[in-house]
C-alpha positions in Angstrom: -44.8 27.6 -10.3 -43.1 24.6 -8.7 -44.7 23.1 -5.7 -43.2 24.0 -2.3 -42.0 21.1 -0.2 -44.8 19.7 1.8 -45.1 20.8 5.4 -44.8 18.0 7.9 -48.2 16.9 9.1 -49.2 17.7 12.7 -49.9 14.9 15.1 -53.6 14.8 16.0 -53.0 15.0 19.8 -50.9 18.2 19.6 -51.9 21.8 18.8 -50.5 23.7 15.9 -48.7 26.1 18.2 -47.1 23.3 20.3 -43.5 24.4 20.9 -42.1 21.0 22.0 -38.6 20.3 20.7 -38.6 18.1 17.7 -36.6 14.8 17.9 -33.0 14.9 16.6 -32.5 12.8 13.5 -30.5 9.6 14.1 -26.8 9.9 12.8 -25.7 6.9 10.7 -22.5 5.2 11.9 -21.9 3.4 8.6 -19.3 6.0 7.2 -17.3 5.8 10.4 -17.3 2.0 10.4 -16.3 1.9 6.8 -13.5 4.4 7.4 -12.1 2.4 10.3 -12.3 -0.8 8.2 -10.4 0.9 5.4 -7.6 2.0 7.8 -7.3 -1.6 9.1 -7.1 -3.0 5.6 -4.6 -0.5 4.3 -2.4 -1.1 7.4 -2.5 -4.8 7.0 -1.6 -4.5 3.3 1.5 -2.3 4.0 2.6 -4.7 6.7 2.3 -7.7 4.4 4.4 -5.9 1.8 7.1 -5.4 4.3 7.4 -1.7 3.5 8.3 0.7 6.3 8.6 3.9 4.3 6.6 6.6 2.8 7.5 7.9 -0.7 7.4 11.4 -1.9 8.4 12.9 -5.3 12.1 13.6 -5.5 14.2 15.7 -7.9 16.4 14.1 -10.6 14.0 11.3 -11.6 14.4 9.4 -8.4 12.1 9.0 -5.4 12.7 10.3 -1.9 11.9 8.1 1.1 11.2 9.2 4.7 12.0 5.7 6.0 13.7 2.5 5.0 12.4 0.2 2.2 12.5 -3.5 2.5 14.7 -3.8 -0.6 18.1 -5.5 -0.8 19.9 -8.1 1.3 22.7 -10.6 1.2 23.8 -12.4 -2.0 26.6 -14.6 -3.0 27.4 -14.5 -6.7 30.3 -14.5 -9.2 31.5 -11.5 -11.1 32.5 -11.3 -14.7 36.2 -12.0 -13.8 35.3 -15.3 -12.0 35.6 -13.9 -8.5 33.0 -14.8 -5.9 31.4 -11.7 -4.3 28.8 -10.9 -1.8 27.1 -7.7 -0.8 29.9 -7.1 1.6 32.4 -6.9 -1.3 30.9 -3.5 -2.1 30.6 -2.1 1.4 31.7 1.5 1.5 30.5 2.2 -2.0 27.2 3.0 -3.6 25.8 0.3 -5.8 23.9 1.4 -8.9 22.2 -1.9 -9.6 19.9 -3.5 -12.1 18.8 -7.0 -13.2 18.9 -8.0 -16.8 20.6 -10.4 -19.3 23.0 -10.2 -22.1 20.7 -11.5 -24.8 18.2 -8.7 -24.0 17.5 -7.0 -27.3 16.9 -3.4 -26.2 15.9 -2.6 -22.6 19.1 -3.9 -20.9 21.6 -2.3 -23.2 19.7 1.0 -22.9 19.6 0.7 -19.1 23.4 0.0 -18.9 24.1 2.9 -21.3 22.1 5.3 -19.1 23.9 3.9 -16.0 27.3 4.4 -17.8 26.4 7.9 -18.7 25.4 8.6 -15.1 28.8 7.4 -13.8 30.6 9.5 -16.5 28.5 12.6 -15.6 29.4 12.3 -11.9 33.1 12.8 -12.8 35.3 12.2 -9.7 32.2 11.3 -7.6 31.6 8.4 -10.0 34.4 6.5 -8.2 32.1 6.2 -5.2 29.5 4.3 -7.3 29.7 0.8 -8.7 27.4 0.1 -11.7 26.2 -3.5 -11.5 24.0 -5.8 -13.6 22.9 -9.1 -12.1 21.9 -11.5 -14.8 18.5 -13.2 -14.6 19.6 -15.7 -17.3 22.5 -17.7 -15.6 22.1 -20.6 -18.0 23.5 -18.5 -20.9 25.2 -15.7 -19.1 28.5 -17.4 -18.2 31.4 -15.6 -16.7 33.1 -15.4 -20.1 30.0 -14.1 -21.8 29.4 -11.5 -19.1 33.0 -10.3 -19.4 32.6 -9.6 -23.1 29.2 -7.9 -22.6 30.1 -5.5 -19.8 33.1 -4.4 -21.9 30.7 -2.4 -24.1 29.7 -0.1 -21.3 31.5 2.0 -18.6 34.8 0.3 -17.7 33.8 0.0 -14.1 30.6 -1.9 -14.9 30.3 -5.2 -13.1 28.4 -8.2 -14.3 27.2 -10.8 -11.8 26.0 -14.4 -12.4 25.6 -17.5 -10.3 23.6 -20.6 -9.8 19.9 -20.5 -10.6 19.1 -20.6 -6.9 21.5 -17.8 -6.1 20.0 -15.6 -8.8 16.5 -16.3 -7.5 17.5 -15.4 -4.0 19.1 -12.1 -5.0 16.1 -11.2 -7.2 13.7 -12.0 -4.3 15.7 -9.7 -2.0 15.5 -6.8 -4.5 11.8 -7.5 -5.3 12.7 -8.3 -8.9 10.3 -10.3 -11.2 11.7 -12.4 -14.0 10.5 -15.4 -16.1 11.3 -17.1 -19.3 9.0 -15.8 -22.1 6.8 -18.3 -23.9 8.3 -19.8 -27.0 6.8 -21.3 -30.1 6.7 -25.1 -30.2 9.3 -25.5 -32.9 11.6 -22.7 -31.6 15.3 -23.3 -30.7 15.2 -24.0 -26.9 18.3 -21.9 -26.5 16.9 -18.9 -28.3 14.4 -17.3 -25.9 13.6 -14.0 -24.3 13.2 -13.1 -20.6 10.5 -11.0 -19.0 11.8 -9.0 -16.1 11.6 -5.9 -14.0 13.5 -2.9 -15.3 14.1 -0.9 -12.1 17.6 0.6 -11.3 18.4 0.6 -7.6 20.8 2.9 -5.7 22.1 1.1 -2.6 24.1 3.1 0.0 27.6 2.3 1.3 25.9 0.5 4.2 24.0 -1.8 1.7 20.7 -0.1 2.4 18.2 1.1 -0.2 18.5 4.8 -1.0 16.4 5.4 -4.2 15.4 3.9 -7.5 15.1 5.0 -11.1 12.7 3.9 -13.8 13.8 2.6 -17.1 14.4 5.4 -19.5 15.8 7.8 -16.9 18.6 9.7 -18.6 22.1 9.5 -17.3 22.4 13.2 -16.4 19.1 13.1 -14.5 20.3 10.0 -12.7 23.6 11.6 -11.8 22.0 14.7 -10.4 19.9 12.7 -8.0 22.8 10.4 -7.0 25.0 13.4 -6.3 22.4 14.6 -3.8 22.8 11.4 -1.9 26.6 11.0 -1.9 
């Protein structure tokens, strides 16, 4: 038979039937301090990221936001027809926007195909949405090359290029990562790949962020979510 827990020993100067109230155990403040510290750290992190929104799961492959995300901003680029454009050029329309490059072997063409399918799926509502790809490889993606490339997708697709600095500025505004992939020593310097983010953004007619889609989101799924926001 297991031993019972030992009874607390009586103090020698008190009788066994002493009914004095036992001392209350000390409550540790460590969990409270740690909890407050965690709140401060998380708050500082969110502030440093510049986010002022809370995300919840949304229908149609997108993400719903109960506030405004710090994504998007001014840009000055050149479209595939040679025309200089800014974010104001698309005011009043939704921008379905991604960053990529024409020499991309698979991700970019797949993304643009899905975007094209979404515009087609929207039917007449598709006229309210402009599909855009901003190149992250301006050295090779000239106006002429972009014009040929976007011709393989929805006829309203727009390709944007610009100076290296202009592209970096636009990418920074949209929180897009890109970098030239490492090459072999004896490789052709003009034959390289680019590492980059694969997010598709939906910006509202006011130029503000509305939602985003992950790479691989099908056109019909994208269209359903976009229609909810039109």
